[in-house]
C-alpha positions in Angstrom: 20.2 -143.6 -243.3 23.9 -144.5 -243.3 26.2 -146.7 -245.4 29.1 -148.9 -244.4 31.5 -150.3 -247.0 33.7 -153.2 -246.2 36.5 -154.4 -248.5 38.6 -157.6 -248.0 41.0 -159.8 -250.0 39.2 -163.1 -249.4 35.6 -164.2 -248.9 36.1 -165.5 -245.4 37.6 -162.2 -244.2 34.6 -160.3 -245.7 32.2 -162.7 -244.1 33.8 -162.2 -240.7 33.9 -158.4 -241.1 30.2 -158.2 -242.2 29.2 -160.5 -239.3 31.1 -158.4 -236.8 29.4 -155.2 -238.1 26.0 -156.9 -238.0 26.5 -157.9 -234.4 26.1 -154.2 -233.5 22.7 -152.8 -232.9 21.9 -151.6 -236.4 18.7 -151.7 -238.5 19.9 -153.1 -241.8 18.0 -152.0 -244.9 20.0 -153.8 -247.6 23.4 -155.4 -248.3 25.1 -155.2 -251.7 27.9 -157.6 -252.5 30.6 -157.3 -255.2 33.7 -159.2 -256.4 36.3 -157.6 -258.6 39.1 -159.5 -260.3 42.3 -158.0 -261.7 45.4 -159.5 -263.2 48.9 -158.4 -262.5 51.3 -160.4 -264.6 50.4 -164.0 -263.9 48.8 -163.2 -260.5 45.1 -162.9 -260.1 43.9 -160.3 -257.6 40.5 -160.5 -255.9 38.6 -157.8 -254.1 35.5 -158.8 -252.2 33.3 -156.0 -250.9 30.0 -155.4 -249.3 28.0 -152.2 -248.9 25.6 -152.2 -245.9 22.8 -149.7 -245.9 21.4 -149.2 -242.5 19.7 -146.8 -240.0 
């Protein structure tokens, strides 16, 4: 079993990265999705990530 973690700044980039990884010949067991939000002054920072568990 292996794990691949993908981290992007926007949802669309994460979607593209996950789809690119899934286009490889892998046997996916599960995908976990997470969003983290931080504040720096008046700016909101987002972190979209996915952990893909596969064989």
